[in-house]
C-alpha positions as CSV (number, residue, x, y, z in Angstrom):
1,M,12.1,-17.6,-0.8
2,T,11.7,-17.1,3.0
3,T,10.5,-14.0,4.8
4,R,14.1,-13.5,6.1
5,N,15.5,-13.6,2.5
6,V,13.1,-10.8,1.5
7,Q,14.1,-8.8,4.6
8,H,17.8,-9.3,3.8
9,I,17.3,-8.2,0.1
10,I,15.4,-5.1,1.2
11,A,18.0,-4.2,3.8
12,E,20.7,-4.4,1.1
13,Y,18.7,-2.0,-1.1
14,R,18.2,0.3,1.9
15,K,21.9,0.5,2.3
16,L,22.5,1.0,-1.4
17,T,19.9,3.7,-1.9
18,G,20.1,5.5,1.5
19,I,16.4,5.3,1.8
20,D,16.2,4.9,5.6
21,H,12.4,4.0,5.7
22,L,12.7,1.3,3.1
23,T,11.2,-1.8,4.6
24,A,9.0,-4.7,3.5
25,H,6.2,-3.0,5.5
26,A,6.7,0.3,3.8
27,L,6.6,-1.4,0.4
28,R,3.4,-3.2,1.3
29,H,1.8,0.2,2.3
30,S,3.0,1.8,-1.0
31,F,1.6,-1.1,-3.0
32,C,-1.8,-0.9,-1.5
33,H,-1.9,2.9,-1.5
34,E,-0.9,3.0,-5.2
35,L,-3.6,0.6,-6.2
36,V,-6.2,2.7,-4.3
37,T,-4.9,5.8,-6.0
38,R,-5.4,4.2,-9.3
39,K,-9.0,3.5,-8.3
40,V,-8.7,-0.3,-7.9
41,P,-11.7,-1.4,-5.8
42,L,-10.9,-2.0,-2.1
43,D,-12.0,-5.6,-2.2
44,V,-9.5,-6.3,-4.9
45,V,-6.7,-4.5,-3.0
46,A,-7.7,-6.4,0.1
47,R,-7.4,-9.7,-1.7
48,L,-4.0,-8.8,-3.3
49,A,-2.7,-7.7,0.1
50,G,-3.9,-10.9,1.7
51,H,-6.3,-9.0,4.0
52,M,-8.9,-11.7,4.4
53,Q,-11.4,-12.5,7.1
54,N,-11.9,-16.0,8.6
55,D,-14.9,-16.5,6.4
56,G,-12.9,-15.9,3.2
57,M,-14.2,-12.4,2.5
58,P,-11.9,-9.5,2.0
59,N,-11.1,-7.5,5.1
60,I,-11.6,-4.0,3.8
61,A,-11.3,-2.5,7.3
62,M,-7.7,-3.7,7.4
63,T,-7.0,-2.5,3.9
64,L,-8.3,1.0,4.8
65,V,-5.6,1.1,7.5
66,Y,-3.0,0.6,4.8
67,T,-4.5,3.2,2.4
68,Q,-5.1,6.3,4.4
69,P,-4.9,9.4,2.1
70,G,-2.1,11.9,2.6
71,E,-2.2,15.6,2.0
72,E,-1.3,15.2,-1.7
73,D,-4.1,12.7,-2.1
74,L,-6.6,15.1,-0.5
75,Q,-5.5,17.9,-2.8
76,N,-5.8,15.6,-5.9
77,A,-9.3,14.6,-4.8
78,V,-10.4,18.3,-4.7
79,E,-8.7,19.0,-8.0
80,E,-11.0,16.3,-9.5
81,L,-13.7,18.9,-9.2
82,S,-11.9,21.4,-11.2
83,W,-13.9,23.2,-13.9
84,R,-11.0,23.4,-16.4
C-alpha cells in the first residue's frame, strides 16, 4: 500500500465521519500520545513511530514533540497523587 492510498482512505473516513482534523499525521500523534499515556517507555514509542537517529538509536527528542501532554493529561498526573 502506498502513502497516497493511505491518505485516500483516511480522506474517505474524514468525509464519512465529519471529523475535519482526521489526517494520517493526527492519527500518528494520537498513536504516540496514547502509548505514552499508557506508560510505554519513550524509547519503545520512538521505535514504533520510526523516530530513529542516524546511528540506529531511538530519537526520543522527536518522540517528545509528538507526545506533549494536554490539560487532561496534566490533571490526570496530579490525580495520581490523590490520597483516596
